[in-house]
LUMTI-715340 format. One record per residue (C-alpha): residue number from 1; y, z negated, x negated; residue in three letters. Coordinates in steps of 0.25 Angstrom, whole numbers, plus 5000, padded with zeros to 4 digits. Example, Ala and Ser with C-alpha at 12.3 -4.5 7.8 and 13.67 -1.06 7.14 Angstrom:
! LUMTI-715340
{pt 1, {4982, 4969, 4951}, "ALA"}
{pt 2, {4996, 4971, 4945}, "SER"}
This chain:
! LUMTI-715340
{pt 1, {5500, 4569, 4464}, "MET"}
{pt 2, {5510, 4578, 4470}, "LYS"}
{pt 3, {5502, 4590, 4467}, "LYS"}
{pt 4, {5490, 4583, 4473}, "ILE"}
{pt 5, {5497, 4579, 4485}, "ALA"}
{pt 6, {5503, 4593, 4487}, "LEU"}
{pt 7, {5489, 4600, 4485}, "ASN"}
{pt 8, {5483, 4590, 4495}, "PHE"}
{pt 9, {5493, 4593, 4505}, "ALA"}
{pt 10, {5492, 4608, 4503}, "ARG"}
{pt 11, {5477, 4609, 4504}, "ILE"}
{pt 12, {5476, 4599, 4515}, "PHE"}
{pt 13, {5487, 4606, 4524}, "VAL"}
{pt 14, {5482, 4620, 4520}, "GLY"}
{pt 15, {5467, 4617, 4523}, "VAL"}
{pt 16, {5470, 4610, 4536}, "LEU"}
{pt 17, {5479, 4621, 4541}, "PHE"}
{pt 18, {5469, 4632, 4538}, "ILE"}
{pt 19, {5458, 4623, 4544}, "PHE"}
{pt 20, {5466, 4621, 4557}, "SER"}
{pt 21, {5470, 4635, 4558}, "GLY"}
{pt 22, {5456, 4640, 4556}, "LEU"}
{pt 23, {5450, 4630, 4567}, "ILE"}
{pt 24, {5460, 4635, 4577}, "LYS"}
{pt 25, {5459, 4650, 4573}, "ALA"}
{pt 26, {5444, 4648, 4576}, "ASN"}
{pt 27, {5448, 4646, 4590}, "ASP"}
{pt 28, {5462, 4652, 4592}, "PRO"}
{pt 29, {5460, 4653, 4607}, "LEU"}
{pt 30, {5457, 4638, 4608}, "GLY"}
{pt 31, {5469, 4635, 4600}, "PHE"}
{pt 32, {5477, 4643, 4609}, "GLY"}
{pt 33, {5472, 4635, 4621}, "TYR"}
{pt 34, {5477, 4623, 4614}, "LYS"}
{pt 35, {5491, 4629, 4611}, "LEU"}
{pt 36, {5492, 4633, 4625}, "GLN"}
{pt 37, {5489, 4619, 4630}, "GLU"}
{pt 38, {5500, 4614, 4621}, "TYR"}
{pt 39, {5510, 4625, 4625}, "PHE"}
{pt 40, {5507, 4622, 4640}, "ASP"}
{pt 41, {5509, 4607, 4639}, "GLU"}
{pt 42, {5522, 4609, 4631}, "PHE"}
{pt 43, {5527, 4618, 4641}, "HIS"}
{pt 44, {5524, 4608, 4652}, "ASN"}
{pt 45, {5531, 4597, 4644}, "ILE"}
{pt 46, {5543, 4606, 4642}, "PHE"}
{pt 47, {5544, 4609, 4657}, "LEU"}
{pt 48, {5543, 4595, 4661}, "LYS"}
{pt 49, {5554, 4591, 4651}, "PHE"}
{pt 50, {5564, 4601, 4657}, "ILE"}
{pt 51, {5559, 4598, 4671}, "GLY"}
{pt 52, {5554, 4612, 4674}, "SER"}
{pt 53, {5543, 4615, 4684}, "ASN"}
{pt 54, {5541, 4629, 4679}, "ALA"}
{pt 55, {5526, 4633, 4678}, "GLY"}
{pt 56, {5519, 4643, 4669}, "GLY"}
{pt 57, {5514, 4642, 4655}, "SER"}
{pt 58, {5522, 4641, 4642}, "PHE"}
{pt 59, {5524, 4655, 4636}, "PHE"}
{pt 60, {5517, 4650, 4623}, "LEU"}
{pt 61, {5504, 4647, 4630}, "SER"}
{pt 62, {5502, 4662, 4633}, "GLU"}
{pt 63, {5503, 4664, 4617}, "MET"}
{pt 64, {5495, 4652, 4614}, "ALA"}
{pt 65, {5483, 4659, 4608}, "THR"}
{pt 66, {5492, 4668, 4599}, "GLY"}
{pt 67, {5499, 4656, 4594}, "ILE"}
{pt 68, {5486, 4649, 4591}, "ALA"}
{pt 69, {5481, 4661, 4583}, "ILE"}
{pt 70, {5495, 4661, 4575}, "LEU"}
{pt 71, {5494, 4646, 4573}, "LEU"}
{pt 72, {5480, 4647, 4567}, "CYS"}
{pt 73, {5484, 4658, 4558}, "VAL"}
{pt 74, {5496, 4651, 4554}, "LEU"}
{pt 75, {5489, 4638, 4550}, "GLU"}
{pt 76, {5478, 4646, 4542}, "ILE"}
{pt 77, {5488, 4654, 4535}, "VAL"}
{pt 78, {5498, 4642, 4531}, "LEU"}
{pt 79, {5486, 4634, 4527}, "GLY"}
{pt 80, {5481, 4645, 4518}, "ALA"}
{pt 81, {5494, 4648, 4512}, "LEU"}
{pt 82, {5497, 4633, 4509}, "LEU"}
{pt 83, {5483, 4633, 4501}, "LEU"}
{pt 84, {5487, 4646, 4494}, "PHE"}
{pt 85, {5501, 4640, 4491}, "GLY"}
{pt 86, {5508, 4652, 4495}, "PHE"}
{pt 87, {5523, 4652, 4500}, "TRP"}
{pt 88, {5523, 4637, 4500}, "SER"}
{pt 89, {5536, 4635, 4506}, "LYS"}
{pt 90, {5534, 4645, 4518}, "LYS"}
{pt 91, {5520, 4640, 4520}, "VAL"}
{pt 92, {5524, 4625, 4521}, "THR"}
{pt 93, {5535, 4629, 4530}, "TRP"}
{pt 94, {5525, 4635, 4539}, "GLY"}
{pt 95, {5515, 4623, 4538}, "LEU"}
{pt 96, {5527, 4614, 4541}, "LEU"}
{pt 97, {5531, 4622, 4554}, "GLY"}
{pt 98, {5516, 4623, 4558}, "THR"}
{pt 99, {5513, 4608, 4557}, "ILE"}
{pt 100, {5526, 4604, 4564}, "ILE"}
{pt 101, {5522, 4613, 4575}, "PHE"}
{pt 102, {5508, 4607, 4576}, "PHE"}
{pt 103, {5514, 4592, 4574}, "THR"}
{pt 104, {5524, 4594, 4586}, "PHE"}
{pt 105, {5513, 4600, 4594}, "LEU"}
{pt 106, {5503, 4589, 4592}, "THR"}
{pt 107, {5513, 4578, 4593}, "PHE"}
{pt 108, {5518, 4583, 4607}, "VAL"}
{pt 109, {5504, 4585, 4611}, "SER"}
{pt 110, {5500, 4571, 4607}, "ALA"}
{pt 111, {5513, 4564, 4612}, "TYR"}
{pt 112, {5513, 4571, 4626}, "PHE"}
{pt 113, {5497, 4571, 4627}, "LYS"}
{pt 114, {5497, 4585, 4631}, "ILE"}
{pt 115, {5485, 4591, 4623}, "VAL"}
{pt 116, {5473, 4582, 4620}, "THR"}
{pt 117, {5468, 4590, 4608}, "SER"}
{pt 118, {5478, 4597, 4598}, "CYS"}
{pt 119, {5469, 4609, 4594}, "GLY"}
{pt 120, {5473, 4608, 4580}, "CYS"}
{pt 121, {5459, 4610, 4575}, "PHE"}
{pt 122, {5454, 4617, 4587}, "GLY"}
{pt 123, {5442, 4611, 4594}, "ASP"}
{pt 124, {5436, 4609, 4580}, "ALA"}
{pt 125, {5443, 4596, 4578}, "ILE"}
{pt 126, {5449, 4591, 4590}, "PRO"}
{pt 127, {5462, 4582, 4588}, "LEU"}
{pt 128, {5470, 4574, 4597}, "THR"}
{pt 129, {5485, 4578, 4597}, "PRO"}
{pt 130, {5488, 4564, 4590}, "TRP"}
{pt 131, {5478, 4567, 4579}, "GLN"}
{pt 132, {5483, 4581, 4577}, "SER"}
{pt 133, {5497, 4576, 4577}, "PHE"}
{pt 134, {5493, 4566, 4566}, "SER"}
{pt 135, {5487, 4577, 4558}, "LYS"}
{pt 136, {5499, 4586, 4560}, "ASP"}
{pt 137, {5508, 4574, 4554}, "LEU"}
{pt 138, {5499, 4573, 4542}, "VAL"}
{pt 139, {5500, 4588, 4540}, "LEU"}
{pt 140, {5515, 4588, 4542}, "LEU"}
{pt 141, {5517, 4578, 4531}, "VAL"}
{pt 142, {5509, 4586, 4522}, "LEU"}
{pt 143, {5515, 4599, 4525}, "ILE"}
{pt 144, {5529, 4593, 4524}, "VAL"}
{pt 145, {5525, 4589, 4510}, "TYR"}
{pt 146, {5520, 4603, 4507}, "LEU"}
{pt 147, {5533, 4608, 4512}, "PHE"}
{pt 148, {5541, 4599, 4503}, "LEU"}
{pt 149, {5532, 4603, 4491}, "CYS"}
{pt 150, {5530, 4617, 4494}, "HIS"}
{pt 151, {5536, 4622, 4480}, "LYS"}
{pt 152, {5524, 4614, 4473}, "LEU"}
{pt 153, {5513, 4622, 4480}, "ILE"}
{pt 154, {5508, 4633, 4471}, "LYS"}
{pt 155, {5502, 4646, 4476}, "PRO"}
{pt 156, {5488, 4650, 4472}, "ILE"}
{pt 157, {5493, 4663, 4468}, "THR"}
{pt 158, {5507, 4669, 4465}, "ASP"}
{pt 159, {5504, 4683, 4468}, "GLN"}
{pt 160, {5512, 4688, 4481}, "PRO"}
{pt 161, {5501, 4698, 4484}, "GLY"}
{pt 162, {5490, 4689, 4484}, "LEU"}
{pt 163, {5498, 4678, 4492}, "GLN"}
{pt 164, {5501, 4688, 4503}, "LYS"}
{pt 165, {5486, 4693, 4502}, "GLY"}
{pt 166, {5481, 4679, 4504}, "LEU"}
{pt 167, {5491, 4677, 4516}, "LEU"}
{pt 168, {5487, 4690, 4522}, "ALA"}
{pt 169, {5472, 4686, 4521}, "GLY"}
{pt 170, {5473, 4672, 4527}, "VAL"}
{pt 171, {5482, 4678, 4538}, "LEU"}
{pt 172, {5473, 4689, 4542}, "ILE"}
{pt 173, {5460, 4681, 4541}, "LEU"}
{pt 174, {5466, 4669, 4550}, "SER"}
{pt 175, {5472, 4679, 4560}, "THR"}
{pt 176, {5459, 4687, 4561}, "LEU"}
{pt 177, {5450, 4674, 4562}, "PHE"}
{pt 178, {5459, 4669, 4573}, "SER"}
{pt 179, {5459, 4682, 4581}, "LEU"}
{pt 180, {5444, 4683, 4579}, "TYR"}
{pt 181, {5441, 4669, 4585}, "THR"}
{pt 182, {5451, 4672, 4596}, "TYR"}
{pt 183, {5445, 4685, 4600}, "ARG"}
{pt 184, {5431, 4680, 4599}, "ARG"}
{pt 185, {5427, 4665, 4599}, "LEU"}
{pt 186, {5429, 4653, 4589}, "PRO"}
{pt 187, {5420, 4655, 4577}, "ILE"}
{pt 188, {5418, 4640, 4577}, "LEU"}
{pt 189, {5416, 4635, 4591}, "ASP"}
{pt 190, {5421, 4620, 4592}, "PHE"}
{pt 191, {5421, 4620, 4607}, "LEU"}
{pt 192, {5410, 4613, 4616}, "PRO"}
{pt 193, {5405, 4626, 4622}, "TYR"}
{pt 194, {5401, 4632, 4608}, "LYS"}
{pt 195, {5388, 4640, 4606}, "VAL"}
{pt 196, {5376, 4631, 4607}, "GLY"}
{pt 197, {5383, 4620, 4615}, "ALA"}
{pt 198, {5376, 4614, 4627}, "ASN"}
{pt 199, {5387, 4613, 4638}, "ILE"}
{pt 200, {5379, 4603, 4647}, "PRO"}
{pt 201, {5376, 4594, 4636}, "GLU"}
{pt 202, {5391, 4594, 4631}, "LEU"}
{pt 203, {5395, 4591, 4645}, "MET"}
{pt 204, {5386, 4579, 4647}, "ARG"}
{pt 205, {5389, 4564, 4644}, "ILE"}
{pt 206, {5378, 4557, 4638}, "PRO"}
{pt 207, {5372, 4545, 4644}, "PRO"}
{pt 208, {5379, 4532, 4639}, "GLY"}
{pt 209, {5391, 4539, 4634}, "ALA"}
{pt 210, {5404, 4531, 4636}, "GLN"}
{pt 211, {5413, 4536, 4646}, "PRO"}
{pt 212, {5429, 4535, 4645}, "ASP"}
{pt 213, {5434, 4521, 4646}, "GLU"}
{pt 214, {5447, 4520, 4655}, "PHE"}
{pt 215, {5457, 4509, 4658}, "GLN"}
{pt 216, {5465, 4509, 4671}, "ILE"}
{pt 217, {5479, 4504, 4669}, "MET"}
{pt 218, {5487, 4498, 4680}, "TYR"}
{pt 219, {5502, 4497, 4682}, "ASN"}
{pt 220, {5505, 4484, 4689}, "LEU"}
{pt 221, {5518, 4479, 4695}, "THR"}
{pt 222, {5521, 4465, 4700}, "ASN"}
{pt 223, {5527, 4466, 4714}, "LYS"}
{pt 224, {5535, 4453, 4712}, "LYS"}
{pt 225, {5540, 4453, 4698}, "THR"}
{pt 226, {5539, 4468, 4696}, "LYS"}
{pt 227, {5532, 4466, 4683}, "GLU"}
{pt 228, {5523, 4477, 4678}, "LYS"}
{pt 229, {5510, 4477, 4671}, "LYS"}
{pt 230, {5500, 4488, 4666}, "VAL"}
{pt 231, {5485, 4483, 4666}, "MET"}
{pt 232, {5472, 4489, 4663}, "SER"}
{pt 233, {5461, 4489, 4674}, "ASP"}
{pt 234, {5454, 4478, 4666}, "LYS"}
{pt 235, {5466, 4469, 4665}, "GLU"}
{pt 236, {5469, 4471, 4680}, "TYR"}
{pt 237, {5456, 4466, 4684}, "LEU"}
{pt 238, {5455, 4455, 4673}, "LYS"}
{pt 239, {5468, 4449, 4676}, "THR"}
{pt 240, {5466, 4450, 4691}, "GLU"}
{pt 241, {5480, 4454, 4693}, "ILE"}
{pt 242, {5476, 4462, 4705}, "TRP"}
{pt 243, {5474, 4449, 4713}, "LYS"}
{pt 244, {5489, 4447, 4711}, "ASP"}
{pt 245, {5496, 4455, 4723}, "ASP"}
{pt 246, {5509, 4455, 4715}, "ASN"}
{pt 247, {5504, 4465, 4706}, "TRP"}
{pt 248, {5502, 4479, 4710}, "GLU"}
{pt 249, {5497, 4492, 4704}, "ILE"}
{pt 250, {5508, 4503, 4702}, "VAL"}
{pt 251, {5504, 4517, 4701}, "GLY"}
{pt 252, {5491, 4524, 4697}, "THR"}
{pt 253, {5482, 4516, 4687}, "PRO"}
{pt 254, {5481, 4524, 4674}, "GLU"}
{pt 255, {5468, 4527, 4668}, "LYS"}
{pt 256, {5468, 4526, 4653}, "LYS"}
{pt 257, {5457, 4530, 4644}, "LEU"}
{pt 258, {5453, 4519, 4635}, "ILE"}
{pt 259, {5441, 4524, 4627}, "LYS"}
{pt 260, {5436, 4539, 4627}, "LYS"}
{pt 261, {5421, 4540, 4631}, "GLY"}
{pt 262, {5411, 4551, 4628}, "TYR"}
{pt 263, {5416, 4565, 4632}, "GLU"}
{pt 264, {5407, 4577, 4633}, "PRO"}
{pt 265, {5411, 4589, 4625}, "LYS"}
{pt 266, {5412, 4597, 4638}, "ILE"}
{pt 267, {5419, 4589, 4648}, "LYS"}
{pt 268, {5427, 4598, 4657}, "ASP"}
{pt 269, {5418, 4609, 4661}, "LEU"}
{pt 270, {5417, 4611, 4676}, "ASN"}
{pt 271, {5413, 4624, 4682}, "ILE"}
{pt 272, {5414, 4627, 4697}, "SER"}
{pt 273, {5414, 4638, 4706}, "ASP"}
{pt 274, {5426, 4642, 4715}, "GLY"}
{pt 275, {5423, 4632, 4725}, "SER"}
{pt 276, {5422, 4621, 4715}, "GLY"}
{pt 277, {5407, 4619, 4714}, "THR"}
{pt 278, {5403, 4614, 4701}, "ASP"}
{pt 279, {5394, 4624, 4693}, "TYR"}
{pt 280, {5395, 4618, 4679}, "THR"}
{pt 281, {5381, 4613, 4678}, "LYS"}
{pt 282, {5375, 4626, 4684}, "GLU"}
{pt 283, {5382, 4635, 4675}, "LEU"}
{pt 284, {5381, 4628, 4661}, "ILE"}
{pt 285, {5367, 4623, 4663}, "GLU"}
{pt 286, {5361, 4637, 4667}, "ASN"}
{pt 287, {5348, 4637, 4660}, "PRO"}
{pt 288, {5349, 4652, 4658}, "TYR"}
{pt 289, {5358, 4661, 4650}, "TYR"}
{pt 290, {5372, 4662, 4658}, "ASN"}
{pt 291, {5385, 4668, 4654}, "LEU"}
{pt 292, {5398, 4660, 4656}, "ILE"}
{pt 293, {5410, 4669, 4655}, "VAL"}
{pt 294, {5423, 4660, 4653}, "VAL"}
{pt 295, {5437, 4665, 4657}, "ALA"}
{pt 296, {5445, 4653, 4658}, "TYR"}
{pt 297, {5457, 4661, 4662}, "ASN"}
{pt 298, {5454, 4674, 4670}, "LEU"}
{pt 299, {5469, 4679, 4669}, "LYS"}
{pt 300, {5468, 4680, 4654}, "ASP"}
{pt 301, {5453, 4684, 4653}, "THR"}
{pt 302, {5450, 4697, 4646}, "ASP"}
{pt 303, {5446, 4706, 4658}, "GLU"}
{pt 304, {5439, 4716, 4649}, "GLU"}
{pt 305, {5430, 4705, 4643}, "GLY"}
{pt 306, {5428, 4699, 4657}, "MET"}
{pt 307, {5423, 4713, 4662}, "SER"}
{pt 308, {5413, 4715, 4651}, "ALA"}
{pt 309, {5408, 4700, 4653}, "LEU"}
{pt 310, {5406, 4703, 4668}, "ASN"}
{pt 311, {5398, 4716, 4665}, "ALA"}
{pt 312, {5389, 4708, 4655}, "MET"}
{pt 313, {5387, 4697, 4665}, "SER"}
{pt 314, {5382, 4707, 4676}, "LEU"}
{pt 315, {5372, 4713, 4666}, "ASN"}
{pt 316, {5368, 4699, 4662}, "ALA"}
{pt 317, {5365, 4695, 4677}, "ALA"}
{pt 318, {5358, 4708, 4680}, "GLU"}
{pt 319, {5349, 4709, 4668}, "GLN"}
{pt 320, {5346, 4694, 4664}, "PHE"}
{pt 321, {5351, 4686, 4676}, "ASN"}
{pt 322, {5362, 4679, 4667}, "ILE"}
{pt 323, {5372, 4672, 4675}, "ARG"}
{pt 324, {5387, 4674, 4671}, "THR"}
{pt 325, {5398, 4665, 4676}, "VAL"}
{pt 326, {5413, 4666, 4673}, "LEU"}
{pt 327, {5421, 4653, 4671}, "LEU"}
{pt 328, {5436, 4652, 4673}, "THR"}
{pt 329, {5447, 4642, 4675}, "SER"}
{pt 330, {5454, 4652, 4685}, "ASN"}
{pt 331, {5455, 4649, 4700}, "SER"}
{pt 332, {5444, 4655, 4709}, "ALA"}
{pt 333, {5454, 4664, 4715}, "GLN"}
{pt 334, {5458, 4670, 4702}, "ASP"}
{pt 335, {5444, 4671, 4697}, "ALA"}
{pt 336, {5440, 4679, 4710}, "ALA"}
{pt 337, {5452, 4688, 4708}, "VAL"}
{pt 338, {5447, 4690, 4693}, "PHE"}
{pt 339, {5433, 4692, 4697}, "SER"}
{pt 340, {5436, 4703, 4707}, "LYS"}
{pt 341, {5445, 4710, 4698}, "LYS"}
{pt 342, {5434, 4710, 4687}, "MET"}
{pt 343, {5423, 4712, 4696}, "LYS"}
{pt 344, {5416, 4700, 4690}, "LEU"}
{pt 345, {5401, 4698, 4691}, "PHE"}
{pt 346, {5401, 4683, 4686}, "THR"}
{pt 347, {5402, 4671, 4694}, "GLU"}
{pt 348, {5415, 4663, 4692}, "ILE"}
{pt 349, {5416, 4648, 4690}, "PHE"}
{pt 350, {5428, 4639, 4686}, "TYR"}
{pt 351, {5431, 4629, 4676}, "ALA"}
{pt 352, {5443, 4623, 4669}, "ASP"}
{pt 353, {5450, 4631, 4658}, "ALA"}
{pt 354, {5448, 4621, 4647}, "VAL"}
{pt 355, {5433, 4621, 4646}, "PRO"}
{pt 356, {5433, 4636, 4648}, "LEU"}
{pt 357, {5442, 4638, 4636}, "LYS"}
{pt 358, {5432, 4630, 4628}, "SER"}
{pt 359, {5420, 4637, 4632}, "MET"}
{pt 360, {5424, 4650, 4625}, "VAL"}
{pt 361, {5437, 4654, 4619}, "ARG"}
{pt 362, {5438, 4668, 4626}, "ALA"}
{pt 363, {5443, 4673, 4639}, "ASN"}
{pt 364, {5433, 4677, 4644}, "PRO"}
{pt 365, {5422, 4671, 4635}, "GLY"}
{pt 366, {5407, 4670, 4638}, "VAL"}
{pt 367, {5397, 4659, 4636}, "LEU"}
{pt 368, {5382, 4661, 4636}, "LEU"}
{pt 369, {5375, 4648, 4641}, "LEU"}
{pt 370, {5360, 4644, 4643}, "LYS"}
{pt 371, {5356, 4631, 4648}, "ASN"}
{pt 372, {5371, 4626, 4645}, "GLY"}
{pt 373, {5371, 4630, 4631}, "VAL"}
{pt 374, {5381, 4640, 4625}, "VAL"}
{pt 375, {5372, 4651, 4619}, "ILE"}
{pt 376, {5384, 4659, 4615}, "ASN"}
{pt 377, {5398, 4663, 4619}, "LYS"}
{pt 378, {5408, 4674, 4617}, "TRP"}
{pt 379, {5422, 4679, 4619}, "ALA"}
{pt 380, {5422, 4691, 4629}, "TYR"}
{pt 381, {5426, 4701, 4617}, "ASN"}
{pt 382, {5414, 4696, 4609}, "ALA"}
{pt 383, {5404, 4696, 4619}, "MET"}
{pt 384, {5390, 4703, 4615}, "PRO"}
{pt 385, {5385, 4714, 4624}, "SER"}
{pt 386, {5376, 4712, 4635}, "PHE"}
{pt 387, {5365, 4718, 4627}, "GLU"}
{pt 388, {5367, 4708, 4616}, "GLU"}
{pt 389, {5367, 4696, 4625}, "LEU"}
{pt 390, {5354, 4701, 4632}, "SER"}
{pt 391, {5347, 4703, 4619}, "GLU"}
{pt 392, {5352, 4690, 4612}, "LYS"}
{pt 393, {5351, 4681, 4625}, "TYR"}
{pt 394, {5347, 4686, 4638}, "PHE"}
{pt 395, {5334, 4694, 4634}, "SER"}
{pt 396, {5328, 4682, 4627}, "LYS"}
């Protein structure tokens, strides 16, 4: 029974670590965004705790993508080594340290409600922080068991050369995979703006769909007795307490979500020009081919890549009357400075950084749309030539 339990724990933890690492390595930039969100929130909590009003971002936020790649590789390597049975004491130490880190991260996130989705399995399997914390607790128990019984874990081979060779192979492959998806785009796209997605349909709420149900909570105080009550809006009306002049509402009523209703997959995309005019419908429902260049942060965007995309958009407009627009989350003032510096031909529109990061995992990246459908998308450094685009799409 002990051998069965040990093998189950070893296989379960090893496979889960490899799966988790691969899912995140498929989208290291997205995992980096999630870590940056964690780091910034922890930084704000720390500043509030010490009573500081200092601004700026946490230094780890600037390194979030690099840390994300390292964590992806670490998970895959530790999971593989556990399955191989190599260096059991060191590997279980590594697993223990990693799971303690993630358990702390998800607990603080869940308790303080600072991150709504943990990012443990990327966008493939969204988990709430409490769900993720529960998962990490189970893993923590299993890993502690493996740590205590590490001497019973037998390697698949005792040859040192073969052990080091397998370690090197897993390390190199996982690193190359993470770097490839970082430089290009996720091989498996779990985001709503994936190729083939109909953006207007994903934004639409179908007829008859149930909306969110909310309850209004009132804080009441009796003027004479100083008694306090908390009542819902339904109770407030049913009891007719509002007729009693002795009871008064104190503070602002709290809106509480009772039941989650239908939520479209794309709910936060709003595109406007510099004056605030809404252009969302016009741009995403264009019945012809149009190119959307996404640069959520112009300060960090690759200028050489942007220059190449600008030249391509000029050719597309002159030869095929293809409209190209640039979407960014920067201010209109910053965008004007950037446009002048880069001598941009493209029109510039504005949207929140969150949907822009979901559109394409690159800065800049490009979406080819037609009638609201994502025909294809590319990172700036994987963009096909204008001749290839013309032959495959525009000339037809």
